[in-house]
N, C-alpha and C positions, 0 to 999 in steps of 0.2 A: 547610557554608554560603554557599559561591559559587556555587551553583545556587539559592537563596533571590530573593527579593526584593528591591531594596534598602529596602524599609519591612520587611519581614518579620526581614531581616537586623540594620534597630536595634532592632525590637523583642525578638529574641532575646539583644541584647546586655544591654537595660536590664533584660529578665528576670533576669539574671545580676548585673547589681549596676547602678548609678549613676555617671551617667561625668562626665567632665569636657569641657566643647564647645568649642575653639578655633571662634576666626571665619577662615576664607579671604576674601582680596580677589581672588586669580588662581588660576590652576591652581600654579602654582609656590610658592603661599604654602600650600595645598592639599596639594600633593607633601611640604611640609614638616613641615606635623602627621602626615602617614602616617607619616612617618619615623620620627617622633618617637615614635612608638607611640599614638598615641589613636584613639580608637576610633569616634569620628565627627567628622564636620565641619561646621562650620555657616558657609554662603555670605550673607556680610555685605550688604545690602543697603546701608549705608550705607560698604558698603568696596568694594565696585562703586563706585557714585555718584565718593564722594571718589579710588579709588585708580585706576581706569579711564577714569572718562571728568574728573575731576579738576572735579567738582559739588557742591554741598550735598546732605545727604538728606534732600529734600524732593519727591522721588515725578516726578523729571524726565525717568530713562529708563522706556521705554517697553518694555512687554513683551517684543516681540522683543530688544531689546537686552540686559534682563535675562537672558531664557534662552538669547541664544546664549553669553553668559559662564557661564552655567548648565553647561553641555554641555560647554565646558572642561574646567569642574573635574569631573564625573562623571566625562566619560571619563579622567582622566588620573590616580585614586586610585581603590581599590580598595575603602576603606572609606564605610560610610554618608553620604547628607550630606543635612541638612536646610536648604531654600530659603527665606528669607527673600523674601515674596508683598507686603511693605507692606500695602495697605488692599483689598489684592485685583483690581488695576485698576478698576475700577469695581463697577456693582451686583453683585446678586447672576449674573444668566445670564455678567457680565463676567468674574466669580472662576470660574465653573465654566471658563468657557475657559480663561483663566489657568492653573488649579490642570491641566486635562490637556498644555497646553504642559508645565507643570514635569514632571509624571511621563512625559511621555514625554521627557525631558532628562535622565531614571534617577536623580531624589531620592528620599530615603526619605520623606521630611516635607517640606511646605510649613508656613513663618509666617504668619497672616493679627492684623492689629493692628483693633480696634476706632474709628481714629481717623476723622475725617472730612479727605477729600483738596480738596488736597493736606497731607500729613500733614507732623510734624515727627520730630525729634529725640527719643525718648521722657525723657528729661531736661531739656530745655528748655522755656521757659516758652512758652505761645500755642497750646497743643494743642486742638481742641475734637474731641471726641464723635459718631457716630453714636448713634443709641438701641439697644440690646439689644436688640430686636424686629429691626433690620434688620441687625444682626450675626449672632445666630440665623439670620437666612434664608439668608445667606449660606454660614455653615458646613455648616447643613441640606440645603443645596443641592449643595455641596459632597461633602457624605459620600455623599451618595446616587448621585452621577457617575462618583467614583471607579473607574476600573476596577478597581485592585489594592483587595481592603479593608483590607488593608494596610498604605499608602500612611497615616503619621503627620499628623493636623493637628493643630498646634499653636499655639490659639487665644489671642493675645496683648491683655489690656487694660490699656489708659492710663488708665484712671480713678483713681487713685490720685494723678495727678497733678491731675486739672480737678475731681473731684468728692469724692469721699473712700474710706479704705480700706472702708466697708461696701457700698458700689456695686461698687466691685473684686472682692468678694465674693460678693455678688448677682451681678454678670454672667458671673463665672466658673461658677456654679450654670447658667445660663441655657446658656452654652455647650457647657457639656457636654450638657445637655438635649438639645442640636440634634445632637449629634456628634462635638464635639470630642475628641482623643484624650489629650492635653495642655493643662496653662494654664500663662502665661507670664504672672505679673503682674509690670507693668513700673513701675520708681521707687518700688517701697518706701524708706519713708526710716527704717528702722530695725530693726535685729534681732528686737526684740520682734512688729514687725510682717510680717514675714517667718515667726518662728513662730506667732503668729496666723492668718496666711492660711492655711500648711499646715495647722492645726488644725479651722479652719472649711470649708475646701475638701478633701474627701477625692479626692484625681484623683492621677495623675502629673504633677507640677509640675516649670515651669525658674525658676531663677531666672539673672536678667542680673545679673554682676558687674562689669560694662564701668568703667573707668578715668572720672574725673573728672566724674562724672556724682550723684545724687541720693541712690543707695543706698549705705551702707556696705561697704566689705570685708571681707567675712566671710569666713573661711577653709572650701575646699568641704567638710572635714570636717561643721563646724560646719550647714552647708545640709544634706548628707545624714543629716545625726541628725534633722534635722528631719523629714524626709521626702519632702525634693528630691529629683528623679531625672537631673536635667541643671544643672551649674551651666557658664553659658555665660560665653566671654570674647568676647565679637566683634569687639572691633577692638585686642583687644592686640598681635597680628602686626605688624596696619598701624601702630599707632603705636609701635611699636620699631623698626621700618623706616623710617617717615618720620625718626625721629629721629637714626637710625644717620646717613641720607642727609645731611643737615642738618649734621651733624656733619663727616662727609667731603667733602660742597664746599667747607664755607668753611674745611678742611686744605690742599685741592686749591690753590683761589683763593690760601693765602697761602704755600705751596711750590713752585706750579707744577710737582707730582710728585706719584705715587701710591704710591712706593717704600716709604716709611714710612707709609702703611696695607694693607699685605699681611695682616700676623695679622689684621685686623679685617675680611677679606674669605671669603669660602668660595672653597676651589680650583676651579681648569678640572676635575679630577680630582673631585672631589667633586659637583658641579654636573651632569657627564656621568654619574656612578651615577646620582645622580638624578632626571635625564628619559630614563635608558635609551637612551645614545646610542648603546652597544656593540651593542645588540637590533639598531637599524634599521641598523647596518653589517652584522651576519647577517644580515637580510631580505635586504639587497642582495646579499650574495654570495651566497647559496642562490638568490636569484631569479636572477641572470647569473654561474655559477661560472668560467667562461670567463674571464668579462673582469676584468682588474685595477682593483681602485679603488683611488685615492690614499689617503695616508695620512690619517685623520681628521684632525681638528683640534691634537686633543690634543697626540698625536706628531708634526706638526708644527711645535709650536710657535705657533699661532695665536693 
């Protein structure tokens, strides 16, 4: 499967089984997701905005800024990645350019939503929608222009939180007709709504199980049984990490030492194994076999 395009690798996985899709906010978190045995990774727009730039998720990062982070992630892991493209960085022609940049960065798929710019978190009030026709035009243009026909276009509709469930279902059908490969209904508000949406929209579906939002926390097996092919946890890892860092800093300030926190830390050895430190040392030795390299930081105890 390694010789397949990222999009085809993702499609091959989804043909075999539905999957859990954790969100990454940088390359290291993506490597941890891969190490844990997940089949794919989601590059969270909120994660990049919050975790990389310290900004709210309201479309403040430029296409160039987002794609640069996406490249770090796709180069760091072998599993396919879906990138959050927010509202597409503009109108149809802008989204086509954005899709080309994401595709060149090595993603397996992109997700675009039907909010007006500047966008809002999908589980907050104050969202506004573009017309279904405008969103369909973006999707159609992107589908026609992608170089790899297997690159997946995930169309997210925020209609449930703005209009109603029926509008979300109608928009989903329009987006599929325009060329979307998967539908992401954001902020459904009950198990019954998830079930009704799956019954009425006969297509690959993604369910978002973000924490502290408007959707109930449903087990993945329940969603898989309804017909959802991906269950997304976009900010779970980020929230765990941020919570642990808050507690660690409180303890460090209180105790003035880190010794009592060692059990909560990833070890140096585990980190170097994750980022393949020894591979780089080996390449250095191969490049200049006559040169004695200094001991690695691990062996020096740095």
